[in-house]
N, C-alpha and C positions, 0 to 999 in steps of 0.2 A: 631356697635357691637365690643366688645373688642377682640383683637387677642390673643388667649390663648398661642400661640407659642412665643410671645414676653416676654422677661425677664424684670420684673418691679422692679426697684431698687430705694430705698429711702435713701438719705444721708442727715444728718443734718449738718448745719454749713459748707457749701461747696462753699462759694463765693471765697475762696482763700486758700492758704496753704495746709495742709494735706487733708482737705475735697475736694478741687479741684483735688488734685493728685489722690484721691480715685475714684472720678467720671471719670477721664481720664483713669484710669487703667481698668475700666469696660466698657468704651465706645466702642461699636462696633455695626455693623448692627444687628438689632434684639433686642437691648436693649433700654428701655425707662428709663431715669434717672430723678427723681424728687428730688429736693433739696431745702433746705431753707437757708435763711440768715436772719439776724435781722437788720432792719434799722429804729430805732425809730426816729421820726421826719423827715421821708423821707430822710434818709442819702443817698445822691447821690453817694458817694464813694462806699458804700456797694452794692448799686443797680448796679453800673457800673461794679464792680468786679464780681457780679453774672452773668451779661450779658456776660462778657468775658468767664466765665466758660461754659455757654451755647454754646457759639460760638466754643470753643475748643472741646467740646464733639461732636458737630455736625460735625466738621472737621474730626473726627475719625470714622464717620459713625453711631453714635448713635443719639438719640434725647434727649433733655434736656428741663426741664421746672422748673423755680425757683419761689419761693414765699417768701415774707417777713413774717416770722412766729416766734413768741416768744415761744420757746419750753417750757418755764416755765409756760405757760398759757394752762390749760386743754382745754379751749374753742378754742384757736388758733390751738392746736394740733389736736383736734377732727375734726375741719373744714378742716384742711390740709389733713388729711388722708381720710376723706369723699370725698373730691374733687378727690383725686387719685383713690379711689375705685369705685366711680361712673363712672369714665372714663375707668378704666382698668379691674375692677372686681377682682383684686388680688394684692398681694405684695409678691415678691419672696425673696427680700433681704432688710434688714434694717441695716444701719450703723449709729450708734449714735456717731457723732463726735463733735457736738456743745459744745463749752466750753468757759468760760471766766476766767480771774484772777482779783483779787482785793487784792493784796499782802499787808502784814503788819505784824508786830510782834503780837503775840497772845494777849499779855496784853494790846495792844493799838488798836486792831482791832475793828472797828465799827460793831455793830450788823447788820446794813444794808449791809455791805460788806460780812459778813458771809452768810447772807440769800441769797444775789444775786448769789453768787457762787454755793451754794448748790442747789438753785432753778434751775439754768440753767444746771449745769453739772450733777446733780444726779436726781433731780425731772424730768428734761426734758427727760432724758433717760428712766425713769420709764413710763412717759406718752406716749412716742413714742412706747416703747415695748408693752404696754397695747393695744394701738390702732392697731398696726401691727399684734400682735399675734392673735387677734380675727380672722382676715382674713386668716392668715397662718394656723390656726387650722382647719378651714373649708376645706382648700385644702390639709391638712396633709403634708405640705411642707413649709420650710422656713429656711433662714439663717440670724441670727442676730449677728452683730459684734459691740462691744462697745469699744470706745477708752478710755482706762484708762491712766495711766502714771507710769513711774518707781517710782516717788515720792510717789505714793499711797502704795508702799511697803517699801521704805526706809525712807520716811519722808523728809522734807526740811524746814529749818528755814525760817520764814517769810511767809509761805504759808499754815498755818494750815487749812484754809478753802478749798483751792484747793486740798491739800493732803487728807483731809477728804472726799471730793467729789469723788476723784479718788479711794480711798480705798473702798468707798461705791459702786462704779461701779463694782469693782471686786467681792464683795459679791453679788450684784444684778445679775451679770452674772452667778455665780455658782447656785444661787437659781432658776433663770429662766431656766437654762439648765436642772435642775432636773424636773421642772414642765412641760416643753414643749417637752421633748425628746420623749414621747410616741406618739406625733402627728407629728413626722418627722421633728421637728424644732431643729436646733442646735443653741447654744448661746455661743459665745466665746468673749474674749477680747484681745486687743493688748495693750501693755504698752510701748509707746515711751519714749526715754530718751531725750537728747538734740538734737532737730531737728531744722534745719534752717527754721524759719517761721517769719512772721511779729511779732509774740508774743515774740520770743526769740531775734529778732533783736533789741528790745527795751532795752535789758539788757546792763548794763554798761560794759566797758572793763574788770573791775576787776571781776564782776560776771561771765562774759563769761570765763575768764581764770580759775576761780575757778571750773566751770562746766567741762571744758575740762580736767582739771587735774584729774578728777575722771573717765575718760573714757579710758580704756585700749587700745582701737583702736586709741586714740589720735586725733579724729576729730568728728565734729558734723555729725548727719545723715541728710538725705534729705527727704522731704515729700514722694518721690517715694519709699524710703526704707520701709516706713509704708504701703503705698498703695499696694505694691506687696504682703505683708502678708495678708492684708485685702482681696485682690482679691482671694487668695488661700482659706481662711476660708469661703468665700462666694460662693465658687465653689463646685461642686459635688465631686471633688477630696478630699474634707475634710468632707465627709459625716459621718465618724466615729470619728470625733473630736468634742467634746462639753464640755463646762464647763472649758475650759483652758484659761490661760493667757500667751500670748507669748510676751516676752520682746524684744524690738527693741531699744537697748540702747548702742551698741558698747561695752558691757561688764560692764556698770555701776552697774548692778545687776547680780551677778553670784551665 
């Protein structure tokens, strides 16, 4: 029988980086964290990274369970949430963090790269909100936090697909917040700037310097900087905050 006193948290894209930091910020006795990673072709590196996230969560007193799930697939998402709900009976928190990039200049961008990014980053968030909100509405309680990006507001050359997906996340957040507020569900977004992750580590020195030059604080952020704000928005201390976008960018967007 499910323990109604436990806090059930779902985080997408949490094998490493910001997603892992979010899981760790919420890991404590009485929390069950379910997260996904995507390992097409049985990617052993991703599976190993997910196992490490599980281990780190457990070391902080929480419990964690990972699954390889393609958030762009309605079938995968429905099965993922059904498994969680069959086991726990509820979902208290959903954090939509899963995201990919396929950068390129707009005029040269391949259609498949546009579709892949929009499918994972935006459609994936839509599918997960739809699945989680049904359970949250029954319990008249829920916290949904979407990971957007500063570039979804200011734009960025060579990332038209990524920017469009993150701008879409902001619009999705505001609409969902208005639809779900009457059921005790808040929906907010955070918009990270230049955060030290595997994704940003792949940038060239020139691109890195260009990004840093736009940051008034003069340094990149850490995954934990994002996780702490997500933790707040997912808590009852933020019960009167909904439909908002909080920028975590060192001043890139003011």
